[in-house]
C-alpha positions in Angstrom: 0.0 0.0 0.0 1.6 3.4 -1.0 2.5 5.7 1.8 1.2 9.2 2.3 4.6 10.6 1.1 4.5 8.4 -2.0 0.9 9.6 -2.8 2.0 13.2 -2.2 5.0 13.0 -4.5 2.9 11.2 -7.2 0.4 14.1 -7.1 3.1 16.7 -7.4 4.6 14.8 -10.4 1.3 14.2 -12.2 0.3 17.9 -11.6 3.7 19.1 -12.9 3.4 16.9 -16.0 -0.1 18.2 -16.7 1.1 21.8 -16.4 4.2 21.2 -18.5 2.2 19.7 -21.4 0.0 22.8 -21.4 2.8 25.3 -20.9 5.3 24.0 -23.5 3.3 24.8 -26.7 2.2 28.2 -25.2 5.7 29.2 -24.3 6.9 28.4 -27.8 4.0 30.2 -29.4 4.5 33.3 -27.2 8.2 33.4 -28.0 7.7 33.2 -31.7 5.0 35.9 -31.5 7.1 38.3 -29.5 10.1 38.2 -31.8 8.2 37.7 -35.1 9.5 41.1 -36.4 13.0 39.6 -36.6 11.9 37.3 -39.4 11.4 33.5 -39.8 15.1 32.8 -39.6 14.8 33.9 -35.9 11.9 31.6 -35.1 14.0 28.8 -33.6 15.7 31.2 -31.3 12.4 32.9 -30.5 11.0 29.5 -29.5 13.9 29.0 -27.1 13.3 32.4 -25.6 9.8 31.4 -24.8 10.9 28.0 -23.4 13.6 29.6 -21.2 10.9 31.7 -19.6 9.0 28.6 -18.5 12.2 26.7 -17.5 14.2 29.4 -15.7 11.6 32.0 -14.6 9.0 29.3 -13.8 11.5 27.4 -11.6 12.6 30.2 -9.4 9.1 31.7 -9.1 7.9 28.3 -7.8 11.0 28.0 -5.5 10.7 31.4 -3.9 7.1 32.5 -4.4 4.4 32.7 -1.8 1.6 30.6 -3.4 1.8 26.7 -3.2 1.1 24.7 -6.4 1.3 27.8 -8.6 2.7 27.6 -12.1 4.4 30.5 -13.8 5.4 31.1 -17.4 4.9 33.4 -20.3 1.6 35.2 -20.5 -0.4 36.9 -23.3 -0.4 40.5 -22.0 3.3 40.4 -21.1 4.2 38.9 -24.5 2.4 41.8 -26.3 4.4 44.3 -24.2 7.7 42.7 -25.2 6.5 42.4 -28.8 6.0 46.2 -28.7 9.6 46.6 -27.5 10.9 44.4 -30.3 8.9 46.3 -33.0 10.2 49.6 -31.6 13.8 48.4 -31.8 13.4 46.9 -35.2 11.6 49.8 -36.9 12.9 52.7 -34.9 16.0 54.9 -35.0 17.6 53.5 -31.8 19.9 51.1 -33.6 22.3 51.9 -36.5 21.6 49.9 -39.7 25.2 48.7 -39.9 25.2 47.3 -36.3 26.6 43.8 -36.2 24.7 41.0 -34.5 21.6 43.2 -34.6 19.2 40.5 -33.6 21.3 39.5 -30.6 21.6 43.2 -29.5 17.8 43.5 -29.8 17.4 40.4 -27.6 19.8 41.9 -25.1 17.9 45.2 -25.0 14.6 43.3 -24.6 16.1 41.4 -21.7 16.9 44.7 -20.0 13.2 45.3 -19.9 12.7 41.9 -18.4 15.4 42.6 -15.8 13.9 46.0 -14.9 10.4 44.4 -14.6 11.8 41.8 -12.2 13.6 44.4 -10.1 10.3 46.4 -9.9 8.5 43.3 -8.7 11.1 42.7 -6.0 10.7 46.3 -4.8 6.9 45.9 -4.8 7.3 42.9 -2.5 10.0 44.4 -0.3 7.9 47.6 0.3 4.8 45.4 1.1 2.8 46.5 -1.9 1.4 43.0 -2.5 -2.2 44.1 -1.7 -2.2 46.9 -4.2 -4.1 44.6 -6.6 -7.2 44.9 -4.4 -7.4 48.7 -5.3 -7.3 48.3 -9.1 -10.9 49.0 -10.4 -12.4 46.0 -12.2 -13.5 48.1 -15.2 -9.8 49.1 -15.7 -8.7 45.5 -15.6 -11.5 44.3 -17.9 -10.8 47.0 -20.4 -7.1 46.2 -20.4 -7.6 42.5 -20.8 -10.2 42.9 -23.6 -7.8 45.2 -25.5 -5.0 42.6 -25.0 -7.3 39.9 -26.3 -8.1 41.7 -29.5 -4.5 42.5 -30.2 -3.5 38.9 -29.4 -6.0 37.5 -31.9 -5.1 40.1 -34.6 -1.4 39.4 -34.4 -1.9 35.6 -34.8 -4.0 35.9 -38.0 -1.0 35.9 -40.4 0.4 32.7 -38.9 -3.1 31.2 -39.0 -3.4 31.9 -42.7 0.1 30.5 -43.3 1.5 33.8 -44.6 5.2 34.2 -45.1 7.1 36.6 -42.9 6.4 40.2 -43.9 3.1 39.5 -45.6 0.2 41.6 -44.4 -3.5 40.8 -44.1 -4.3 43.6 -46.6 -2.2 41.7 -49.2 -4.3 38.6 -48.6 -7.5 40.5 -49.3 -6.0 41.7 -52.6 -4.5 38.3 -53.5 -6.2 35.3 -51.9 -3.6 32.8 -53.4 -1.1 34.0 -50.8 -3.1 32.1 -48.1 -1.9 28.6 -47.2 -5.0 26.4 -47.0 -3.2 23.7 -45.0 -2.2 26.2 -42.3 -5.7 27.6 -42.1 -7.3 24.1 -41.7 -4.7 23.2 -39.1 -5.2 26.4 -37.1 -9.0 26.2 -37.2 -9.0 22.6 -36.1 -6.8 23.5 -33.2 -9.1 26.3 -32.1 -12.3 24.3 -32.5 -10.8 21.3 -30.7 -9.9 23.4 -27.7 -13.4 24.6 -27.2 -15.1 21.3 -28.1 -12.9 19.4 -25.7 -14.1 21.5 -22.8 -17.6 20.2 -23.3 -17.0 16.6 -24.4 -13.5 15.6 -23.4 -13.0 17.1 -19.9 -10.5 14.5 -18.8 -7.8 15.9 -21.2 -6.6 19.5 -20.8 -8.3 21.5 -23.6 -5.1 23.1 -24.8 -3.3 19.8 -25.0 -6.2 18.3 -26.9 -6.2 21.2 -29.4 -2.4 20.9 -29.8 -2.7 17.2 -30.5 -5.7 17.6 -32.8 -4.0 20.4 -34.9 -0.8 18.5 -35.2 -2.6 15.3 -36.0 -4.6 16.9 -38.9 -1.3 18.4 -40.2 0.3 14.9 -40.2 -2.7 13.3 -41.9 -2.6 15.9 -44.7 1.2 15.3 -45.1 0.6 11.5 -45.3 -2.2 11.8 -47.8 -0.7 14.4 -50.1 3.0 13.8 -49.3 3.4 17.6 -49.1 2.0 20.0 -46.5 2.0 22.9 -49.0 5.1 24.4 -47.4 3.2 25.4 -44.2 5.5 27.5 -42.1 7.0 25.7 -39.1 9.3 26.8 -36.3 12.4 25.5 -38.0 15.5 23.6 -36.9 15.5 23.4 -33.1 18.6 22.0 -31.5 18.5 20.6 -28.0 20.7 22.6 -25.7 21.0 23.6 -22.0 20.1 27.3 -21.5 23.1 29.5 -20.7 23.4 33.0 -19.2 24.6 34.6 -22.4 21.7 37.0 -23.3 23.7 40.2 -22.6 27.0 39.1 -24.2 26.5 40.7 -27.6 24.9 43.8 -26.0 27.9 44.4 -23.7 30.3 44.3 -26.6 28.4 47.1 -28.4 26.8 48.9 -25.5 28.5 52.2 -26.2 27.1 52.4 -29.7 23.6 51.3 -28.7 22.6 52.9 -25.4 21.3 56.4 -25.3 19.3 58.4 -22.7 16.1 58.2 -24.8 16.5 54.4 -25.2 17.2 53.9 -21.5 14.1 55.9 -20.5 12.0 53.9 -23.0 13.3 50.5 -21.7 12.7 51.6 -18.1 9.1 52.5 -18.9 8.5 49.2 -20.6 10.1 47.4 -17.7 8.0 49.1 -15.1 4.8 48.3 -17.1 5.9 44.6 -17.3 6.5 44.6 -13.5 3.0 46.1 -12.8 1.1 43.8 -15.2 3.1 40.8 -14.2 2.4 41.5 -10.5 -1.3 41.9 -11.1 -1.5 38.7 -13.1 0.4 36.7 -10.5 -1.7 38.0 -7.6 -5.0 37.3 -9.4 -3.8 33.8 -9.8 -2.8 33.6 -6.2 -6.3 34.6 -5.1 -7.8 31.8 -7.3 -5.4 29.3 -5.8 -6.4 30.4 -2.3 -9.9 29.4 -3.0 -8.7 25.9 -4.1 -6.1 25.4 -1.4 -8.3 26.8 1.5 -5.2 28.7 2.6 -3.9 32.3 2.3 -1.0 33.1 0.0 1.8 35.5 1.0 1.4 38.4 -1.6 4.7 40.1 -0.9 6.7 36.9 -1.0 5.0 36.0 -4.2 6.1 39.3 -5.8 9.6 38.8 -4.6 9.7 35.3 -6.0 8.3 36.3 -9.3 10.8 39.2 -9.5 13.8 37.1 -8.7 12.7 34.6 -11.3 12.4 37.2 -14.0 15.8 38.8 -13.0 17.6 35.5 -13.3 15.7 34.5 -16.5 16.7 37.8 -18.2 20.4 36.6 -18.2 19.3 33.4 -20.0 17.2 35.2 -22.6 13.6 34.7 -21.6 10.2 36.3 -21.9 8.7 37.9 -18.8 6.8 35.4 -16.7 3.9 35.6 -14.3 1.6 33.1 -12.6 -1.1 31.5 -14.8 -4.6 30.6 -13.5 -5.4 27.8 -16.1 -2.0 26.1 -15.6 -2.0 26.5 -11.9 -5.6 25.1 -11.6 -4.7 22.2 -13.9 -1.7 21.5 -11.7 -3.8 21.5 -8.5 -6.6 19.4 -10.0 -4.1 16.7 -11.0 -3.0 16.4 -7.4 -0.3 19.0 -6.7 -0.4 20.8 -3.4 3.0 22.6 -2.9 5.8 24.4 -4.7 7.6 21.2 -5.7 5.2 20.8 -8.6 6.1 24.2 -10.1 9.8 23.3 -10.0 9.1 19.9 -11.5 7.1 21.5 -14.2 10.1 23.6 -15.3 12.3 20.5 -15.2 9.9 18.4 -17.3 9.7 21.1 -19.9 13.5 21.1 -20.2 13.5 17.3 -20.5 10.8 17.3 -23.1 12.7 19.9 -25.1 16.1 18.2 -24.8 14.6 14.8 -26.0 12.2 16.1 -28.7 13.6 19.4 -30.0 13.8 18.3 -33.7 10.2 17.0 -33.7 9.0 20.2 -31.9 10.7 22.3 -34.6 8.6 20.6 -37.3 5.3 21.5 -35.8 3.4 24.1 -37.9 3.1 27.6 -36.6 -0.6 27.4 -37.3 -1.0 25.1 -34.3 0.6 27.5 -32.0 -1.3 30.4 -33.4 -4.6 28.4 -32.9 -3.7 27.9 -29.2 -2.9 31.6 -28.7 -6.1 32.6 -30.5 -8.1 30.4 -28.2 -6.3 32.0 -25.2 -7.2 35.4 -26.6 -10.9 34.5 -26.9 -10.8 33.3 -23.3 -9.4 36.6 -22.2 -12.6 38.5 -23.0 
């Protein structure tokens, strides 16, 4: 007969596995979405940036946070803020056109925002501002989240239609042959499967079911027609352990990059990341309190999230925050303490190291379908 400790560890592992399976495709999708302006050649690196957020940021947030069984990772609102940073750096006048390693420098500058946001969260926790979320008016939060939802869906439409990098939706209206029908079918199946599974297949997490359904349809089309019509995929993913090298290229060229105007812009973006990330995490903590029948430590949660983001910035990662759907899935699968959050990050790393080439061949339309479903749920 299994002991109480064996049952406890089993629940933590099963919960972590459930959360990891949900988090992994979302982390990849958010990474690609945030750094899409750098072009399709950057997609594999962008996917790693999303995964690093779940692996590094998620681990330390679970280890040091103040909410048991909570799962942290990339979130839609935070991804859109970072996407705005990337677009500003790519299209603005901050960087010289002849700058070498421009993509790496842009990643480094983006990580400065992540670092500043993490420091802001640590300060919020240190100065006991954890209860500030209670004083944010609900209409403000609702309006913000609805705006994020609309932007999130809009930005995923090019990938849903299978457009090549740089192709706009206006061009599709003028020339419908630009649309990739395989990508569109794959993405729509993913979205529909997510919502149908919530009614008819409740035992399987809806995002996982949508991910498997979309990928399955894509494989069936490939087997039947022997060609998936060149549907865009992530690209060549190589298994590797994350390293703290995000700022290396930036440090080599920092004198030719940093200016007072850019610094003030990065600080502003970082503070916004810290504020929104703190609100997201504390909202999730309140939900977890209702499941756990215990009270979280708001200030410790903010410090834990902040430390996680500061460390993750050195590894090149999206900004992270606690996630209600992933945390609830973790709890319902049997997890009850912070071990599950750390295990979740470890399992994501193991899955990536063992299946990186396969993950790289998954069509972008599957990830866009997942993110569109998340956007619809944000309303």
